[in-house]
C-alpha positions in Angstrom: 0.0 0.0 0.0 1.5 3.3 -1.1 -0.4 6.4 -0.1 -0.1 10.1 0.4 -2.7 12.2 2.2 -3.1 15.7 3.6 -3.5 14.3 7.1 -2.1 15.5 10.3 1.5 14.8 11.1 2.8 11.5 12.5 1.7 10.6 16.1 4.3 11.5 18.7 7.1 9.0 19.1 7.0 6.5 22.0 8.6 7.7 25.3 12.2 6.7 26.0 13.1 4.2 28.7 14.0 6.9 31.1 10.5 8.4 31.0 8.9 5.6 32.8 6.9 6.4 36.0 9.1 6.9 39.0 8.5 5.7 42.6 7.6 9.2 43.5 4.4 8.8 41.6 3.5 5.9 43.9 4.2 8.0 47.0 1.9 10.7 45.7 -0.8 8.1 45.0 -0.5 6.7 48.5 -0.9 10.2 50.0 -3.8 11.0 47.8 -5.6 7.8 48.7 -5.6 8.7 52.4 -6.0 12.5 52.0 -8.8 14.0 54.1 -9.1 11.0 56.4 -8.6 11.0 60.2 -5.7 8.6 60.4 -5.6 6.2 63.3 -2.3 5.3 64.9 -2.3 2.0 63.0 -3.0 3.9 59.7 -0.2 6.3 60.3 2.2 3.4 60.9 1.1 1.7 57.7 1.6 5.0 55.8 5.1 5.4 57.3 5.9 1.8 56.4 4.8 2.3 52.8 6.9 5.5 52.5 10.0 3.7 53.9 9.5 0.9 51.4 9.3 3.4 48.6 12.6 5.0 49.8 14.2 1.5 49.8 13.0 0.9 46.3 14.4 4.2 45.1 17.8 3.4 46.6 17.8 0.0 44.8 16.9 1.7 41.6 19.8 4.2 42.0 22.1 1.2 42.6 20.9 -0.3 39.4 21.2 2.9 37.5 24.9 3.3 38.4 25.7 -0.4 37.8 26.2 -1.6 41.4 26.1 -5.4 41.6 22.8 -7.0 42.5 22.5 -8.6 45.9 22.9 -12.3 46.0 23.8 -15.0 48.5 27.3 -16.3 48.5 27.7 -19.2 46.1 31.1 -21.0 45.9 32.7 -20.2 42.5 34.0 -23.3 40.7 37.5 -23.6 39.4 37.9 -22.2 35.9 40.5 -23.4 33.4 42.3 -20.7 31.3 44.7 -21.9 28.7 45.6 -25.0 30.6 46.0 -23.2 33.9 43.7 -23.8 36.8 42.6 -20.5 38.4 40.3 -20.0 41.4 38.3 -16.9 41.1 37.2 -14.9 44.2 33.5 -14.5 44.9 31.9 -11.2 43.9 31.5 -8.5 46.4 28.0 -7.8 47.7 26.4 -4.5 48.4 25.5 -4.0 52.1 21.9 -4.4 52.9 20.0 -1.4 54.4 18.9 -3.5 57.3 17.6 -0.7 59.4 15.1 0.6 56.8 14.0 -2.9 55.8 13.7 -3.9 59.4 11.6 -0.9 60.4 9.2 -1.5 57.5 8.9 -5.1 58.5 8.1 -4.3 62.2 5.5 -1.6 61.2 3.8 -3.8 58.7 3.7 -6.7 61.1 1.5 -4.7 63.4 -1.6 -5.2 61.2 -3.1 -7.3 58.5 -2.4 -4.7 55.7 -1.0 -5.9 52.4 0.8 -3.3 50.3 -0.5 -3.1 46.7 1.7 -4.1 43.8 2.9 -1.2 41.7 5.2 -0.5 38.7 7.9 0.4 41.2 8.1 -3.2 42.4 9.1 -4.5 38.9 12.7 -4.7 37.9 13.9 -1.5 36.3 15.5 -1.7 32.8 18.9 -0.9 34.2 18.8 -4.2 36.2 18.8 -6.2 32.9 22.1 -6.9 31.0 24.1 -4.6 33.4 22.2 -1.6 32.0 23.7 -2.0 28.6 21.9 -2.3 25.3 18.4 -1.7 26.7 17.3 -1.3 23.1 18.9 -3.3 20.2 22.4 -1.8 19.3 22.5 0.2 16.1 25.7 0.9 14.2 28.0 -0.2 11.4 30.4 -3.1 10.8 32.9 -2.9 8.0 33.2 -6.6 7.0 30.6 -6.8 4.2 31.9 -3.7 2.5 35.7 -4.2 2.9 36.4 -7.7 4.1 40.2 -7.8 4.7 41.1 -5.6 1.8 43.7 -2.8 2.2 41.0 -0.2 2.1 40.0 -1.2 5.6 42.1 1.3 7.5 42.1 4.3 9.8 40.9 6.8 7.2 38.0 4.5 6.2 36.8 4.1 9.8 37.0 7.8 10.6 35.2 8.4 7.3 32.3 6.2 8.4 32.0 8.2 11.7 31.9 11.4 9.6 29.2 9.9 7.4 27.1 8.9 10.4 26.9 12.6 11.3 26.7 14.0 7.7 24.0 11.6 6.5 21.8 11.9 9.6 22.4 8.3 10.7 23.6 9.4 14.1 20.4 11.5 14.5 18.4 8.5 13.5 19.9 6.4 16.3 23.0 4.7 14.9 25.9 5.0 17.3 28.4 2.1 17.1 31.3 2.2 14.5 32.6 -1.3 14.7 35.8 -2.9 13.4 35.7 -6.5 12.2 38.6 -8.9 11.5 42.0 -8.0 10.2 42.8 -4.9 12.4 45.7 -6.6 14.2 49.1 -8.1 13.2 49.2 -11.9 13.0 51.5 -12.2 16.0 51.3 -10.8 19.6 54.2 -8.9 21.0 56.8 -10.3 23.5 54.4 -9.5 26.4 51.5 -11.3 24.7 49.7 -8.1 23.8 47.7 -7.5 20.6 49.4 -5.3 18.1 47.3 -3.1 15.8 48.4 -3.3 12.1 50.7 -0.2 11.8 49.9 0.1 8.1 46.2 0.1 8.5 46.2 2.0 11.8 49.4 4.0 12.0 48.1 5.9 15.1 46.9 2.9 16.9 43.4 1.8 17.8 42.9 4.3 20.7 43.4 7.2 18.3 40.5 5.8 16.1 38.3 5.2 19.1 39.0 8.8 20.3 38.0 10.2 16.9 34.8 8.2 16.9 34.0 9.4 20.5 34.7 13.0 19.4 31.7 12.6 17.1 29.4 11.6 19.9 29.5 8.0 18.8 30.7 4.7 20.2 33.5 2.4 19.1 33.5 -1.4 18.6 36.1 -4.1 18.0 36.3 -7.8 17.0 38.1 -10.9 18.1 37.3 -14.6 18.4 36.8 -17.1 21.2 39.5 -19.2 19.7 43.2 -19.4 19.1 42.8 -17.3 15.9 40.1 -15.2 14.3 38.1 -16.4 11.3 40.1 -14.8 8.5 42.4 -17.2 6.8 45.4 -15.0 7.4 45.4 -16.2 11.0 45.1 -13.2 13.3 45.3 -13.8 17.1 42.1 -14.9 18.9 41.5 -14.3 22.6 41.3 -17.9 23.9 43.6 -18.0 26.9 44.2 -14.2 26.7 40.8 -13.0 27.8 41.8 -10.8 30.6 44.8 -9.3 28.8 42.8 -8.6 25.7 39.8 -7.2 27.5 42.2 -4.8 29.4 43.6 -3.6 26.1 40.1 -3.1 24.7 39.1 -1.1 27.7 42.3 1.0 27.7 41.7 1.8 24.0 38.1 3.0 24.8 36.2 0.1 23.2 32.4 0.2 23.8 31.3 -2.9 22.0 33.0 -6.3 21.4 31.9 -8.8 18.7 33.3 -12.2 19.9 33.4 -14.8 17.1 33.5 -18.6 17.3 36.4 -19.7 15.0 39.3 -22.0 16.0 37.8 -22.7 19.3 39.7 -26.0 20.0 36.4 -27.7 20.8 36.2 -26.1 24.2 32.7 -25.7 25.7 31.1 -22.6 24.2 29.4 -21.5 27.4 32.8 -21.5 29.2 34.6 -19.6 26.5 32.0 -16.9 26.3 31.6 -16.7 30.1 35.3 -16.3 30.5 35.3 -13.2 28.3 32.3 -11.8 30.0 34.2 -12.0 33.3 37.2 -10.4 31.7 35.2 -7.5 30.4 33.5 -7.0 33.7 36.9 -7.0 35.4 38.0 -3.9 33.4 35.3 -1.8 34.9 34.4 -0.3 31.5 30.8 -0.8 30.2 31.3 -2.8 27.0 28.4 -4.2 25.0 29.1 -7.9 24.5 28.0 -9.5 21.2 28.2 -13.3 21.3 28.9 -14.4 17.7 28.5 -18.2 18.4 26.3 -18.7 15.3 23.5 -20.3 17.3 25.3 -23.6 17.3 24.8 -24.2 21.0 21.5 -22.4 21.4 22.9 -19.4 23.3 19.4 -17.9 23.7 18.9 -20.6 26.3 22.0 -19.8 28.5 23.5 -16.4 27.5 21.1 -14.0 29.1 23.5 -13.3 31.9 26.6 -13.6 29.7 26.1 -11.0 26.9 23.7 -8.5 25.6 23.1 -10.1 22.2 23.8 -13.4 20.6 23.9 -14.6 17.0 21.1 -17.1 16.3 22.3 -18.2 12.8 25.3 -18.6 10.6 26.5 -15.6 8.5 24.1 -13.8 6.3 24.9 -13.0 2.7 23.5 -10.4 0.3 20.7 -12.6 -1.3 17.0 -13.0 -0.8 17.3 -16.7 0.0 19.9 -16.1 2.7 17.9 -13.2 4.3 14.7 -15.2 4.2 16.3 -18.4 5.7 17.8 -16.4 8.6 14.6 -14.5 9.3 12.8 -17.8 9.5 15.3 -19.2 12.0 15.2 -16.1 14.2 11.4 -15.5 14.3 10.5 -18.4 16.6 12.9 -17.1 19.3 10.7 -14.1 20.3 10.3 -15.4 23.9 14.1 -14.9 24.6 14.3 -11.2 23.6 14.0 -8.4 26.2 15.8 -5.2 27.2 19.5 -6.0 27.5 19.1 -9.4 25.7 18.6 -9.6 22.0 18.4 -12.3 19.3 20.9 -11.3 16.6 20.2 -12.6 13.1 23.4 -10.9 11.8 24.1 -7.6 10.2 22.0 -5.8 7.6 22.7 -6.3 3.9 20.6 -3.2 2.9 22.4 -1.4 0.1 24.9 -4.1 -0.9 23.3 -4.7 -4.3 22.2 -8.3 -4.2 18.5 -7.6 -3.6 15.9 -5.2 -4.9 14.8 -2.1 -2.9 11.5 -3.9 -2.2 13.5 -6.8 -0.7 15.7 -4.5 1.3 12.6 -2.8 2.7 11.4 -6.2 3.8 14.8 -7.0 5.2 14.8 -3.8 7.3 11.2 -4.2 8.3 11.7 -7.8 9.5 14.9 -7.0 11.5 13.0 -4.1 13.1 9.9 -6.0 14.1 12.2 -8.8 15.4 13.9 -6.2 17.7 17.2 -7.2 16.1 20.4 -5.2 16.3 20.6 -2.8 13.3 24.2 -3.1 12.2 24.8 -1.6 8.8 26.9 -3.8 6.5 26.8 -1.6 3.4 29.6 0.7 2.2 28.3 4.0 3.3 30.9 5.8 1.2 29.0 4.8 -1.9 25.5 4.3 -0.6 22.8 5.8 -2.8 19.8 7.8 -1.6 17.4 4.8 -1.7 19.7 2.9 0.7 20.0 5.9 3.1 16.2 6.3 2.9 15.7 2.7 4.0 18.3 2.8 6.8 17.2 6.2 8.0 13.4 5.5 8.2 12.9 6.7 11.8 9.3 5.3 12.0 10.6 1.9 11.2 13.6 2.4 13.5 11.2 3.3 16.3 9.6 -0.2 16.1 13.1 -1.8 16.6 14.0 0.6 19.4 10.7 0.5 21.3 11.6 0.5 25.0 9.2 -2.3 25.8 11.7 -4.6 24.2 9.4 -7.2 22.7 10.3 -9.2 19.7 7.5 -9.5 17.2 5.6 -12.8 17.2 4.3 -14.7 14.2 0.5 -15.1 14.3 0.1 -16.6 10.9 2.3 -17.7 7.9 0.2 -19.8 5.6 1.2 -19.8 2.0 4.1 -17.5 2.5 1.7 -14.8 3.8 3.2 -13.7 7.1 1.6 -11.6 9.9 4.0 -10.6 12.6 2.8 -8.6 15.6 5.0 -6.6 18.1 3.5 -5.0 21.2 4.7 -1.5 21.7 5.2 0.6 24.9 2.4 3.0 24.0 -0.1 0.1 23.8 -0.1 0.1 19.9 0.9 -2.9 17.8 3.5 -2.9 15.1 2.3 -5.3 12.4 4.3 -6.6 9.4 2.4 -8.1 6.5 5.2 -9.9 4.7 4.9 -11.7 1.4 7.7 -14.2 0.9 6.3 -15.5 -2.4 7.2 -14.5 -6.0 3.8 -13.0 -6.7 1.5 -10.4 -5.1 -0.7 -11.8 -2.3 -3.5 -10.4 -0.2 -2.6 -10.5 3.5 -5.0 -9.6 6.3 -5.3 -9.5 10.1 -7.6 -7.9 12.6 -7.2 -5.7 15.7 -8.4 -8.5 17.9 -5.8 -10.9 16.4 -3.1 -8.3 17.0 -4.1 -8.1 20.7 -5.8 -4.7 20.8 -9.0 -4.1 22.8 -12.4 -3.8 21.2 -13.2 -0.4 19.7 -15.5 1.2 17.1 -12.5 1.9 14.9 -8.7 2.1 14.9 -5.9 4.3 13.6 -3.4 2.7 11.3 -0.1 4.4 10.5 1.8 3.2 7.4 5.5 3.4 8.4 6.9 3.3 4.9 4.4 5.7 3.3 4.2 7.9 6.4 0.4 8.3 6.1 -2.4 7.7 8.7 -5.9 6.2 8.2 -8.8 4.8 10.1 -9.9 1.1 9.8 -13.0 -0.6 11.1 -11.3 -3.7 12.4 -9.7 -5.7 9.6 -6.5 -4.4 8.1 -5.4 -5.9 4.8 -3.2 -5.1 1.8 -2.1 -6.6 -1.5 1.5 -7.0 -0.8 4.0 -7.1 -3.7 6.2 -10.2 -4.3 8.9 -10.2 -1.6 7.4 -7.1 -0.1 6.3 -6.0 3.4 3.6 -3.5 4.6 4.6 -2.3 8.0 2.1 -0.4 10.1 1.3 0.6 13.7 -2.3 -0.1 14.7 -3.8 1.6 17.8 -7.1 2.1 19.5 -7.0 5.9 19.1 -10.0 8.0 20.0 -9.1 10.4 17.2 -9.5 7.9 14.4 -12.3 9.8 12.7 -10.0 12.7 11.8 -8.2 10.5 9.3 -9.4 9.3 5.9 -10.5 5.6 5.6 -7.9 3.1 4.6 -8.5 1.5 1.2 -7.1 -1.8 0.0 -6.0 -1.8 -3.6 -5.9 -5.1 -5.5 -4.8 -6.2 -9.0 -4.7 -9.5 -10.8 -1.2 -9.9 -12.1 -1.5 -12.4 -14.9 1.2 -13.5 -17.2 1.0 -11.6 -20.4 2.1 -12.6 -24.0 3.8 -10.0 -26.2 1.4 -8.7 -28.9 -1.7 -10.4 -27.2 -4.5 -8.6 -25.3 -5.2 -9.8 -21.8 -7.7 -8.8 -19.1 -6.4 -7.3 -15.9 -8.8 -6.7 -13.0 -8.3 -4.1 -10.3 -10.2 -3.4 -7.1 -10.5 -0.7 -4.5 -12.0 -1.7 -1.1 -12.9 0.6 1.7 -11.4 -0.8 5.0 -12.3 2.3 7.1 -15.2 3.0 9.5 -16.0 6.1 7.4 -16.9 6.3 3.7 -14.5 6.9 0.8 -16.1 9.5 -1.5 -15.5 10.5 -5.1 -13.3 7.5 -5.8 -11.4 7.3 -9.1 -8.9 4.8 -10.3 -6.3 4.6 -13.1 -3.8 2.0 -14.3 -0.5 2.9 -15.8 1.9 0.6 -17.7 5.2 1.0 -19.5 5.4 3.3 -22.5 4.1 1.7 -25.7 1.7 -0.6 -23.9 -2.1 -0.4 -24.6 -4.2 0.0 -21.4 -8.0 0.6 -21.8 -10.7 0.3 -19.1 -13.7 -1.8 -20.1 -15.8 -1.1 -16.9 -16.3 1.8 -14.5 -13.4 3.6 -13.0 -15.2 5.8 -10.5 -17.6 5.5 -7.6 -19.5 8.3 -5.8 -19.1 6.6 -2.4 -17.7 3.4 -0.9 -19.0 2.4 2.5 -17.1 0.0 4.8 -16.4 -3.1 2.9 -17.7 -1.8 -0.5 -15.5 -2.4 -3.5 -15.0 -0.8 -6.9 -13.9 -3.4 -9.5 -12.6 -2.4 -12.9 -11.5 -4.6 -15.9 -8.7 -3.3 -18.2 -7.5 -4.6 -21.6 -3.7 -4.7 -21.5 -1.5 -5.5 -24.4 2.3 -5.4 -24.4 3.7 -4.5 -27.9 4.7 -7.3 -30.2 8.4 -8.1 -29.6 8.3 -7.2 -25.9 11.2 -9.2 -24.3 10.4 -11.9 -21.8 10.6 -10.4 -18.3 8.9 -8.4 -15.5 7.5 -4.9 -16.0 6.1 -2.3 -13.6 2.5 -1.2 -13.5 0.8 1.1 -11.0 -2.8 1.2 -9.8 -3.7 4.7 -8.4 -6.9 5.5 -6.5 -7.9 9.0 -5.4 -10.7 9.7 -2.9 -12.0 12.1 -0.2 -13.0 11.4 3.4 -16.3 12.7 4.9 -14.5 15.6 6.6 -12.9 16.7 3.3 -9.4 15.1 3.6 -8.1 14.1 0.2 -6.1 10.9 -0.2 -4.2 9.1 -2.9 -3.4 5.4 -2.6 -1.0 3.7 -5.0 -0.2 0.0 -5.6 3.0 -0.7 -7.7 2.9 -4.3 -9.0 5.0 -6.2 -11.6 3.4 -8.2 -14.4 5.4 -10.7 -16.4 5.7 -11.3 -20.1 6.4 -15.0 -20.4 6.4 -17.9 -22.9 5.4 -21.5 -21.9 7.7 -24.5 -22.5 7.6 -26.3 -25.8 5.4 -29.4 -26.4 6.9 -32.7 -25.3 9.5 -33.3 -22.6 12.1 -30.6 -22.0 14.8 -29.9 -19.4 14.2 -26.9 -17.1 17.9 -26.0 -17.3 17.3 -25.1 -20.9 14.3 -22.9 -20.1 14.2 -19.3 -18.7 13.0 -19.1 -15.1 10.7 -16.5 -13.8 12.7 -16.0 -10.6 15.5 -17.7 -8.8 16.8 -17.3 -5.2 19.6 -19.2 -3.6 21.3 -19.4 -0.2 24.8 -19.0 -1.4 25.8 -17.9 -4.9 23.4 -18.1 -7.9 21.4 -21.1 -9.0 23.5 -22.9 -11.6 22.4 -24.6 -14.8 23.9 -28.1 -15.5 26.5 -27.8 -12.7 26.5 -27.9 -8.9 26.4 -24.6 -7.0 29.7 -22.9 -6.6 28.6 -20.5 -3.8 30.1 -17.4 -5.4 29.9 -16.3 -9.1 27.8 -17.7 -11.9 29.6 -20.6 -13.7 31.9 -21.6 -10.7 30.2 -25.0 -10.1 31.3 -28.5 -10.9 29.5 -31.4 -12.8 26.4 -32.5 -11.0 27.2 -35.7 -9.1 25.1 -37.8 -6.6 25.9 -41.3 -5.4 28.8 -41.5 -7.7 26.7 -40.8 -10.8 27.4 -37.7 -12.9 24.4 -35.9 -14.5 24.8 -33.7 -17.6 21.6 -31.8 -17.1 19.9 -30.2 -14.1 20.0 -27.4 -11.6 22.6 -26.8 -8.8 21.1 -25.0 -5.7 22.0 -24.2 -2.1 19.4 -24.0 0.6 17.3 -22.0 1.0 16.5 -21.9 -2.7 13.4 -21.4 -4.9 13.3 -21.4 -8.7 10.0 -20.7 -10.5 9.0 -21.4 -14.1 6.0 -20.4 -16.2 4.0 -23.3 -17.6 0.9 -21.5 -18.9 -1.4 -24.5 -17.9 0.1 -26.6 -20.7 2.2 -29.1 -18.8 1.2 -32.4 -17.1 4.2 -33.6 -15.1 7.6 -32.9 -13.5 10.4 -35.3 -12.8 14.0 -35.2 -11.4 16.6 -37.1 -9.5 17.3 -35.1 -6.2 19.8 -35.3 -3.4 23.0 -33.7 -1.9 25.9 -33.3 -4.3 28.8 -35.6 -3.7 31.2 -32.6 -3.4 30.2 -31.8 0.2 31.3 -35.2 1.5 29.3 -36.1 4.6 28.1 -32.6 5.3 24.7 -31.0 4.6 21.0 -31.8 5.0 18.2 -30.6 2.7 14.6 -31.2 1.7 13.1 -30.9 -1.8 9.6 -29.6 -2.6 7.7 -29.0 -5.8 4.9 -26.4 -5.8 2.3 -26.0 -8.5 0.4 -22.7 -8.3 0.9 -22.5 -4.6 0.0 -26.2 -3.9 2.6 -28.6 -2.7 2.6 -31.2 -5.4 5.6 -33.4 -4.1 8.3 -33.4 -1.4 11.1 -35.7 -0.1 11.5 -34.9 3.6 15.0 -34.4 4.9 17.8 -35.9 2.9 21.5 -36.4 4.0 24.5 -38.1 2.5 23.4 -41.2 4.3 20.3 -41.1 2.0 20.4 -42.3 -1.6 19.4 -39.9 -4.3 15.6 -40.0 -4.9 13.4 -39.9 -7.9 10.8 -37.1 -7.5 7.7 -36.7 -9.7 4.8 -34.3 -9.5 1.4 -33.8 -11.3 1.4 -30.3 -12.9 -1.9 -30.6 -14.7 -3.4 -27.1 -15.3 -0.7 -25.3 -13.3 0.3 -21.9 -14.5 3.7 -22.0 -12.7 5.9 -24.6 -11.0 8.2 -23.7 -8.1 11.2 -25.9 -7.1 12.2 -25.3 -3.4 15.1 -26.5 -1.4 14.8 -26.2 2.4 17.4 -26.5 5.1 17.3 -29.9 7.0 17.2 -28.1 10.3 20.9 -27.9 11.1 21.9 -24.7 9.4 22.7 -24.1 5.8 26.4 -24.9 5.6 27.3 -27.2 2.7 23.6 -27.6 1.7 24.5 -28.2 -2.0 21.3 -29.6 -3.5 21.0 -31.0 -7.0 17.9 -31.2 -9.2 19.4 -33.6 -11.7 17.6 -34.2 -15.0 14.8 -31.8 -13.9 12.3 -31.9 -16.7 8.6 -31.1 -17.5 6.3 -32.8 -20.0 3.9 -30.4 -21.8 
C-alpha cells in the first residue's frame, strides 16, 4: 500500500526508557488515597511503612542505574581453566543491605493485616537487565561486508564512516556504534602477549581511532574470536587463553562494543569460552556491550542472558533474498528470549549491498526491526545511494526496533508465504508486518483482535513506509507485492475519525504474452469506518503498452467493505522481451471531513512464454525467478557459492548428470507453464562434493499447492526420484529447504529436472 494524504503529522514518538513512571508517583498516589481521612495510629504506621518501602526501592533503583552489583547470596565459585592453567576466582563483592530501613518497615507492617498493593515500582527497572547495557537493540556499522580484509580497511576509512554517520543523519536516526571487524591486528602478539594493531592500516593505533569516533558523539566497537585465531584465513590472534589481557587492552583503548566470534575454538565448551570473556570484560570496569557471535550452534538464547547483551542465532548472512529469508525464519521463533538487555541477533544488515531489490531491502529492514534485532549496517556508506539511506534512515521503522518495551514480534500466521508478525509497543499500539515471501502479489490480512488490541469502534493505522495515517473498522489488509512488506502501527485511538479511511488496492497480475491482449482486473475496497467518496482509479503501464478500461473507473461513495472493481484490456507490444514490468494502480478519494487521499499499488506483471510441447529440461528454459542461499542457482552444474559458472559437474551417489540445476538451501526457482504441462520429474539429493556434510529437503509447488516433497535428505540417503502432477498449473516452483541444522554445505541437485507439456 502506497499512499499520500493531507492528514495531520505523525503521532508523537513513544517515550524513551527513562521516561517511565518513578516511585515518587507511587508516593503521591498513597498520600492521595488517604487525604482528608482521620488517620488512626495504625493507619499512620502503615503509611510510614509504605513510604519507607518506597525509599528503599528508590535506593535500589539508583544502585541499578549506576551499575552496582545485584545482591545475591554467597555461592562458591568453581575452578575455571584458562589456557591449561587452573585458576580460582574470588566471589563477587556484595552491596551491604540497608537492614535498618527494611527492618523498620517489617516491624511496622507486622502490626496489622495490611497488604501493600503491587505497583510498577516493584518491577525490575530496565537498568537491572544486562548490566544496564543495550536496553534497546544496538544500532551501528560493521565494515566486514563492505571491505572484508582488503587494504581499504584502515584508519581513514573508519574515521570516514564516523563522519558519514553525522553528515547523512544516521547518528540522529539512532545509529551509534562504529565497529571494526577482523584484520585490524598483526598476526602475532608482542613479547608480552599483547595484541598489536596493524601499523599500516592503523598507524596511530586503535585508541586514536576510538578517540576520533568518540569525538563525534559515537561509540566504538572491535572484534576478536573465542579461539586461538580469528576467522580470517590469514590467522590473526584470537582471545582464547588471553581473555583478561585482551579485555584490558580493549578497555584502555576506549572500546564500547565487542563482537566475539567462534572460529578456531579448539572444541572447548562454548558457554565456558563466552563466560570467560564476560568475566574479563567486567573486570575492566568499563561498560562494553558484549556481542556473542556463536552462530547459534549451542542455542545461546537458552544460556547467554547473563553472559552477553546479544547473541547470534544463525550462521552468517549474505546479500541474497534466500539467505535473508532463511535467517529470518530461524530467528522469528525465538521471540520469547528477547528483552531489554538481551537480543536475538540474526546478523548484520545487507541493505544497500546490491544483491537484492529495494522492495526486498525494505522487507529485510522491516523484518529486522519488528524482530527487535540489532541494526548493524553492512553496506559501504561511502558509496550508498539515496534509496539505501532512505531505508536505513526511516525513523518510524527504527522506532519499532528501538521501542523501550523490548518485545520481539511474534508470528501469528504464515500460511502460503503470507506472514503476519505482531510486536506489542510501549504505548499500547501494535506494530504489524504483513510480509509476502512469495514471488507473486498476495493479499494478507489481520484484525485488531488478532493483534491483541482491545475492542473499539474503529482504529488508527499508520503506514510506516508511506508515512500516512488512516482509520480502519477492524480488519487491516493489503495486497503485498512479491517479496514485499507492509509495516504499520495499529492503535485504538479516539481520534480515528479525523483520518481518511484506509483502502485496499488489488490487482490481478496475470502472465502476459507480447502482442496479445489480456484482461487485468483491479479493485478498491474501503477498509475504514468512514466512507471513501469521489473514488477514481487509473492503471499505468510501460510506454508503448495499450491500457484501456472496459468497466467503470469511478464510484461516488464506498462504505465500509464496499468495492470498486474495474476490468482493463492490457496488451504489451509485439516483440516485448520476456521479463517483468512495472504497473501502478492509483486511487484518489475524499474522506467525509474533506481530507483528500491518494493510494498507489505498484505491481509487476510478467511477459512470459510457456515450455515447448513434449519433454524438455528446465535448465534449458528461462526461469521467472531464482533465489539461492549462497551464490546463484547454476544450470547443468553444482552450485559454486560465489559467481555464476563456478560449479562442478552434478554428481550424486557417484553418478554424474549432464543436465539439471545446482542449488543451495534456502533456494526457490519458478518457471512459467501456462497451464500446458502435465508432469515434472527429477533425481534429487545432496551433491557428492560436500562429503558427509549438509542436509536438505526438496519440494515441488504447482500454483501454490505442494505437489511433491522428499522430507530431509542427507549423505546417508540415496538420491531419490521425485515426480509431481502439474496438470493445469500456470507455474511450478522448485524449493530446497534446510534440513534443520543450518545451511552450511547444503548443495542440492535437481538432476535431469524436466517437464512434460
